[in-house]
N, C-alpha and C positions, 0 to 999 in steps of 0.2 A: 047150811054152811057152818063149818066148825068155827066157834068163836076163839079168837086168838087172845091168849092171856099174856099181857105185856111183861117183860122181864123188869128187874129193878133198874137196869140201865135205860130201858125204853121209857119207863115211868119218869126217870130223871130228865130225859130229853123232852118229854111232853110237858113237864112242869116248867122247864126252862123256856120252851117255846111259848107257853101260855103267859109267862111273865113279861113278854115283850122284848123288843130289842133284837138286833141281829144275833144269829147263833151259828156256831161252827160245830159240826158233828163229825168226828173221826170214826169211820166205820170200817172195821176189818172185813175181809172177804166172807160173804155169806152171813153177815151179822144182822140181817133183817132190816136194812136201811129203808127199802121200799115199803115194807110193812109199817115201819115207824113213821115214815112220811104220810102214809095213808091214815094212820091214827091221828097225826097232827091235823090233817085236813078235816077229819070227821069231828074233831073238837072245835073246829072253826067253821061249822056249817052255815053260820049266818054271815060269813065274810067271803069276799071274792078272792080266790086263790089262783096262782099261776105256777104250774110245774114246768120247769125248763130242763131239757137234756140236749146233748149234742147229737146223739144217735137216734135216727128215725125209728128204728125198731123198739128202742127203749121207751120213746114217747108214745108210740102206738100201744104198747103193752100197758103203759100207765093209764091211758084213756079207758081201758077195760076195768081197771082196778079202782081208780080214784072216784070220789063222789062228784056229783054234778056241779058243785060250787067251785071245782078246780078245773081250769083250762089247761090241758096238757099239750105242750108244743115243743118243737125243736127251736133252738136259738135262731137258726137260719130261717125257719118259717115265719117267725115274728118279724125279722128284718125284711124278708121278701115282701110281706104284705104292707110294709110301711114306706117303701121307696118307690120312685117313679117307674112306671111300667116300661118306659123307653129304655131304661137301664137294664132291667131284668130280661128284656126281650133279646139282649145281646148274648145271653147265655147260650143260645142255640146257634150262634154264628160259627163258622168253621174256626177251629183253633189254629193260631199262627205258630208254626214250628219254631223252636228256639233259634235255629240257624237263619231262618228268614228274618226273625226279629233283629238278630245281630247285623245282618246285611243291611237292613233298612236303616239301622242306626249308625252305619258306617264302622262297625266293629268287626275285626277279623281275628284270626288265630294269633296267639302270642305264646312266648316261652317264658316261664318263671322258675326261679330257683326253689329247691325243696330243702327240707331240714336234713335230708340224708345225702346232700351234696350233688344230687342229680338235677338236671333241668327237665321240667315237665312242660309238655306242649298242651296248651288249652285250645281246643278246636273252637270254631265259631259257634258250633252247637252248644258247647259248654258255656261259653261267654254269654250267649243269649239266655241260657237257662239260669245263670247267676243273676242276670237283670230281672228276669221274671220272678225268680224265687225271692229276690230282695224286695220287690214290690209286694209279693204275697206275704212275707213276714211282717212288713210294715202294716199291711191290712189287719194282721192279727195282734197288733200291738196297741198301746194306748197313746203313742206319739201322734202329734198333729201332722207331721210330714215325714217322709223317708229320711233315715239317717244311715251313716256308714255301717254301723253294727248290724243293721238288718240284712246286709248282703252276706250270704253264706259262702265261705271260702274253704276249700279242702284243707284238712289239718296237715297235709304233707307239705304245703307251701310255706316257705320261710316267712317269719313274722313280718319283717319290714316290707317284703314283697306283697304280702297279703294286705297290709295297710295301704300301700300304694295302689293296689288293684281295687280295693274298696273305694278309695278316693276318686279314682278314675271313672268307676262305673256309677257312682252316686247320681250324677246329673242325668244319666240314662234311666236309672230307676225312677227318678222324679218325673221324667218325661213319660215313662210307661204308665205311671199312676195317673198323671194328668190326662193322658189319652184314654185311660180306662173310664174316667168319670166325665169326660167331655160330652156335652149334649149332642155334638156332631160326630161322636166316635163311631168308627166303622169296624172296629176289631172286637173279637169275642172277649168276654170277661169271665172270671171265675166267681163262685158264690162269695168268696172272701171280699170281693170288691163291694158288693151291695151291703155286706155286713159292716164294712168300714164306713160306708156312706151313712148307714143307719146310726152307727155309734157317734159319728160326728154331728148328727142332728140333735144330740143330747135327748134321746127318747125317754119317755115316761111309760113304764109298763103298767097297764090298767089292772091293778090288783091291790088288795090290802095286805097280802103276804105272798112271798115268792119262795118256792121250794126249788133249789138249784141242785140237781143231781149230778153225780160224777164230777164234783167240783175240782178234784185234783187235776183234771184234764182241761181246765180253763186256761185262758190266755189273758194277756194284759188288756186286750180290748174288752172282753166280757166283764172282767173285774172293774174296769172303768165305768161301764154301763150300770152295774149293780150298785156300786158305791154312790151313785147319784140318785138312787131311788128313794122315795119317801116311805115306801112300803117296808115291812119287816122282811129281811132276807134270811133264809135258813139254808146254809151251805152244808152239803153232805158229800163226803168223799173219803177215799182211802189213799193216803200219800204213797203207799207202797204198791199201788196198782196203776201207776201212771203209764199210759200207752200212747199218748199223743205228743210226747216231748219232741219228736222228730219234726212236728209242724209248728213248733213255737209255744207249746203248752209250758207253763212255768211252775208246775206243782203249786197251784194256788193256795193250798191249805196252809202253807207256811207264811203267806202274805196277807191272809184274812185276819183282820183285827176284830174279833168278836168273842163273846162268851163261848166257852168250849165244853162240849160233852163227848162221850165216847161210847161206841158199841163194840165190845170185844168178844162177845160170845157168838161163834159161828154155828149155823144150823145145817151146814153142808157136810160136815165130816166129824169123825170121832176124835178121841183124845190123842190117839197116836199121831195123826196128821198135825193136830194143833201143837203138840210138843215139838215136832220137827220144825214147823213153821216158826214157832217162837224162838227156837235156836237161831234161825236165819235172821229174824228180826233183831235179836240181840246183837248180832254182828253188824247190823246197820245202826246200832246205837239206840234201839227202842227198848225201853224198860218195862212197858206194859205187855204182858204175854197175851197170846191169842188162846181162847178156850174153846174146846170142842164139846160134842154131845156124848154123854155116857151111853146113850141108847144106840149110837151108830158104831158098828164094828168095822172101822176102817182098817185096811191091811196094806202094809208096805211090802213090795216084792222087789228084790234086787237079784238079777241073774236067774237062771233056770227058766222053766216054762211059764209063760204069762197066762193068767187066768182069762176066761172068756169075758169080754167087755163089750159094751154097747157104743162107747164113744172114746176117742183118744184126743186129749188136748195137747197141742204142740206149741212149743215156744218159738220154733224157727220153721221157715218154709221148707228147709231141707228135710226136717223131721216129718212134715206133712207128706212130702213126696215119698219118703221111705215107708211110712205107714200105709200109704196108698198102694205102693208096689207089693208090700208084704200081704196086704189084704187080698189083692187081686190074685197073687200067687197061691194063696190059700183057698181060692174059689169063693171068696165072700163078695157080696154086693156092697160096694163102697161108695159113700157120698162124701164130698169134700165141701166143708163150709169154710171157705177162705177166699182170699183175693187170688183167684186162679190166673187172672191176667198178669199179675205181678210175677207169679211163678213161671208162667210161660215166657214172659219178657226176659227173665234172667236166663232161662234155658236157651232162648234164641240168641241172646247176647253172648253167652258162652260159646255157642256154636260158631258165631261169626269170628270171635277171637281165635278159636281153634283153627279156623280156616284162613287165618292171616288177615282178616278184615277188621276195621274199627267197629266197635259197638257203641251206638249212641243211646241205647236204652238197655237196661235201666241205668239210673245215675250212678249206682254203685260200681258199674263196669265201664262207665263212659271215659274215665281218666286213664284206663289201661290200654296199652298198645298191642300187647300180646297176651295169650293165655298164661305163658310162663310168668309174666309180671303179676298176674292175679294170684 
C-alpha cells in the first residue's frame, strides 16, 4: 500500500486536532478530507473514535478505510439503536397519504391569494402534506416543540396569507408530532421521528473524539447533539457543496464556533478546472482560491464533439434523462445512478397535467392545475 505524504495543509489540521478542542475544517471538493480524517484517527489509536456521516454509502466506505479504534456509523443508525423498539417498529407500517391525514384532522381544500394577484387552490392533499412536512422540519431542528416557521408554505402565496396559514396549521402539526411519539400510536413514522426522540433524550456519544463528515449538510438537531458532547468534535465539510438544504440543512459550517483550518488543494482535477472553480467561488464572496494538480491534464470542452467519457455528472434530473436518451441513441449500455423514482414521478405528474388531470406527485407539480401553468 502506497504511503500518503500529507500536504502542509493536512499537517496543519493534524496539529490542530492533536492540540485538543473542537475543530472546523473547510475542505474544498476532492481536497482529501477523508484521508485527513483517517490520519487524525491513526494518530489517536489509543483513543475511542466515532466517525459520523448522513449517507449510508459514505459510512460503509469509511468502515473499510478507518482503523479499528474508530466506529463508523450513520447518524440515523446511532439514533435507531438508542430509542425504544416499539417506536422504530412503526417504520414498517403503511404510510398515511397526505389527503387522508387532512381528512382525519378535518382539513379541506382552501383558496389563498398569491403575490401575482391570482387565487391559488390548495387541495386537501397539499394541506396534509404541509402538516406532515411541518412536523418533519421540526424533527430536524433544535426546537423543543413545533413552531410556525417549521411549516413550509409555497413562495407564491401572499405573505399575510402565508402567516395566517401557518398559524392555522400549527395545532395540527403539534398533534401530528404527538401522535408520532405516542406509545399507543398506530400510524407510520419516518426516520426523522426517532432521530428527534433521540436528540430530546440528550444523548452522549460513547467516544473520546468524534469525526463529523459532510458537516455542511447538518441541521439544527445534529448541531444541538454535538454541542452537548464532552468529546472533541472535528467538523469537516464544504460550504459550497450543500445538497440537503431542501430538507432543512442549515449550512452548519457558518454556525460552528471552533478553531478553523482549511483544505484547498484538490486531488481530483488539474489547474484548468481549479481556475474556473475559483472564479465561481469569487463571485460567491470566497477569497481563498481552489488549487488543482499540475500532474492532471484537465480539459474544458465547449461545443463541438464531446470526447469519449465513462461517467457524466448532472446537476438536474432533466440532464440525466437527456444523457440517458443520448447514450441509448448512440447504442451505449447506460446505467443511471440517481433517484429514478423521483424522475418517473415527475414524468407521470407531467403526463397527468397534460391530460387535464391534477397531479399530486411530485410536490413541485402539485400546486399547478394545468400543464400551461407549469
